[in-house]
C-alpha positions, 0 to 999 in steps of 0.5 A: 500500500505504501509503495502504491502511494509513493508511486502515485505521488511520484507520478503527480509530481512528474505531471506537474513538472511537465505542466509547469512550462505550459502553465508559466507560459499561459500565465504570461500570455493570458494571465497578465492581459486578463489582470490588466483588463480587470485593472483598467475596468476599475479606472476611467482610462481613455484609449488615447490616454491610458497613462492618465487613468484614474481609479474609479472603483466599480463606477464603470460597472454600476454607480448612482449619481443625481438619482440615476444609475450609470455603468454597464449594468445600467445600460439597456444596450448591454442587456440587449447584447446579453439577450442576443448572445444567449439567443444566438448560443442556445439556438445555434448550438442546439441546431448544430448538435442535432444536425451534427449528430445526424451527419455523423450517423450517416458518415459512420455507415459504409457507402461508396465515396464515403471518404470524399463526402467526409472531406467535403463536409469539413470544407465549411469549417475549414474556411476562415470565419471572416471569409465565410461570413463575407461570402454569405453576406453576398449570398444574402444580399437583397439586390443581387444575392444568390439566395433571393434569386433561387427563391424567386425562381422557385416562386417562394418569394415575390420580392427580394428579402433583406436578410441582414437588414430586416429586424425580423430576419437578422438573428435568423440569418446570423444563426443560419450562417453559423450553423453552416459554418460550425456544424461540421465541427460537431459532426467531426467530434461525434463521428470520432465517438461513434468510431470508438463504439464496440461492435459487439453491442450492435451485433447482439442487438441485430441478433435480437431483432431490435428496432434501429431507433431503439438501438440508437436510444438505448445503445448509441446515444448513451455510449456517445453522451460523454463525447456529445456533452464535450462537443456541446460545451466547446461550442457553447463557450465559442458561441457565447464569445461570438464576434466575427461572423456577426460583426462581418454580417451585421456590423454593430447593429443593436438588434444583433449585437453580442457582448463581444461586439459591445465590448469592441464598440466601447473600446475602439469606437468610443475610445473608453478603455476603462468602460470597455475593459469593465465590459470585457471583465463581465464577459470573461466572468459570465463565460467562466460561470457558464463553463463551470455550470456546464461542466458541473451539469455534465459531471452530475448527468454522467454520474447519475447515468 
């Protein structure tokens, strides 16, 4: 028992020694900018005059003056960006998970040309986000866009649709482009999990004459659930900090503005380094909180299963 404990302690020390260089590099690359951002969020710093910043405490977050509330938490545009971000994250991740699962199930079957189809499926994910957003911006254009041309040719619409300008279609268009872009990522992770499943379970189910849907719900889904939850967590974190695809398609439009776009606007368009840093700090802690909640929920779910 003592030898086993010594061996476990030795392995733990070795693991920390191997991780130490990476942790030091991570602290320098990510830790210092994060602390600097938090500090600037507690000042009235201006982007053009960072050296003259004065300490204001939590005034950038929330303060009361002359009977009115000021700060990020009192700004209705901030709360709208929070709602937009949550709306975007929930719907895009949900649709991508369902579509990714379906694509992965198809690609997991043997059929002629499967390798070519697998490579083709990854093309949207391989294209840089800014490039894909610009391509879709042209496709969705209300005057000369290919989407409107096809829909009009089929008789589905009788006049051009302003996909990225119509307030009722703005978020739908953004979500559609993001789903096209990142569904292959979900499909790839789920396909990797499907490739690792033991074939004995399916052979036994085939001999018993079990219906394929029942096999999916009782065998496939429980076995790939850990990998599926990891994929959902990764995508959810990425969606909560969404910036490029939405900014390229719609700019700083309040109807589609996310928390990242709001922070960028305050920092670079309004030159409010202190206020923008406070927004960035809130964004960091909200994403960290969401990550912790997702990890806890995943661990509880897997433990119960």
